[in-house]
N, C-alpha and C positions, 0 to 999 in steps of 0.2 A: 875348637870346632868339633873335635871328636866327642867331647863331653856333651855338647848340645845334641848330638845325634842319638844319645842314649835316652833322652826324654821321650816318652810315648806320644805326647802331644806334638812334638816336632816331627816324629816319624809319621804320624797321621797327616799332618799338614803337607809334608813332602810327597806322600803317596797321592793325596788329593791334587796337589799342584801338577805332578807328573801325569795323572789321569786327565786333568783338564787340558794339559798341553797336547796329549795324544788326541783328544777329542777335537781340539782346535786345528791341529795340523792335518789329521787324517780323516776326520769326519765321524758321523754317527756309527757307521759300520765298525770302525776300529774301537769305538767306545764299547759296543756290545761284545766284541771279541775279547777285549782285555778286562772286562768286568770280573770274571772269576779270578783272574790273577791278582787284581787289585784287592778284591775281597779277602783272598788268602793272605796277602801281605799285610793288610790292615787288621786282621783278626788278632794276631799276636800283640800288636800295639794297643788295640782296644782292650784286650784282657789285662794288659799291664797297667793301662790307665785306670780301669775300674778297680784293680787291686790297690793301686796307690790311693785312689779316692776313699776306698773302704778303710785302709790303714789310717789315713788322716782323720776320718770320722771317728774311728775307735780311739785314736789318741785324744781327740777333743773331748770325748765322753769319759774315758777312764783315767787319763793322766792326772787330773786334779785330785782323784781319790786313790791314787796308787799307794799301796801300803796301808791304807786305812779301811778298805772295804773287805769285809769278811762275811761269809754266809755259811750257816750251819743248818742243813735241812730246810732250806727256803726261808730262813729267818735271818735278817741282816743283823750282824753283831757290830756295834760301833766300838772302835778301838782308837784310843788316843795315845800319843807318845809324848812324854815330858822332856824336859831339858837334859835329863840324865839318860835319855833313850830307853826308859822303862815303859813298857806297854801296859795301858790301863783299859779294862773292859767295862763297858756300861752295865751297871747292875740290873737295870730294867730289862735289858736284852737277855741277860742270864735268866731272869725270872720268866721271860717269855718262852725260853727253851725248856726250862725245868719245871715250871710252875712255881709254887711257893716253896722256898727253902728257908734258910735262916733270915731273920730280919736284918735290916741295915745296922741297927744298934748292936745286935748280937755279933755280927761280923766285925764291927768296929772294936768290940771287946776282945774277940778272938784273934784278930789280926791288926794290932795297933800300928799306925803309920802306913798301913797298906790299903786303906779305904779313904778316898778323898772325893770332894765335890769338884768337878772339872767341867770344862766345855761351856758352850753358850747354847741354851741356858744351863746354869750349873746343875749337874746331875751327879749322883753317886757313881763312882767308878772304883773298881777293885783291881789291884795290881795282879798281873798274870800269875805270878808264883803263888800268891794267896788264893787265887781262884782254883788253881790246881790242887793245893793243899785242902781247900774246903771240899772240892768235888771228890777227893780221895776218901772223905768220910761218908759220902753218900753211897747207898747200895742199890739205887735204881739203875737199870740198864741204860737209860737215856743219859743219866749223869756220868756213867763210866765212859760212854761213847763221846760225850761232850768233853770230858776231861782229856781223853786221848787227842781229840781234835784241837783243843786249846794248846796242849803241849806241842803238837806238831806245827800248827799254823801261827801261833802267837808267841809262845814262850821261847821255843828254841830259835826261831828266826830273830827274835829280839836279843837273845844272848849272843847270837852270831854278830849282829850289828855292834853290840857293845864291845865284843872281843876285837872286831876289825878296827874300831875307833881307839883301841888301846885302853878302854875303860875296864874297871873291875867287873868280871862276869857275875860275881855275886850281886845280889840286889842291894842297892844302897838304901839306907833308912833316911827318909826326908827329915 
């Protein structure tokens, strides 16, 4: 019973039932006199109800993409995680951020086994550590900022996940 009283919708229903009972028992004058009291009692419950609705709406929107949605300077970066829990960054998104850098073929030669076609539809993805190494060779300010962002938001959290799962924190070679 005590658990049910914690729900905002139950609290609102009880306040309205008590208010209706006062109106039925004592008349319209009693309704007008108790209106400020009922409004005060219901305000907290209404705010709690609206907060719960907002939280549920946010869960519906963001939970399906939790851990996969990354944004750098208003550009969405698509990141996939493979079976070894390595994170792979979409190469087209990297090119949107930096403009034209090395071609896909040059990256495949420079970083063998760290460039793959993944996802639906299949697109080129580069593993996080290879992207950090590649961005370390760039000297544009945007590339350096992007490198720091990739390290903080993609590579280090990925290594933490691998460590927590008991996997080798060095990157495996596929």
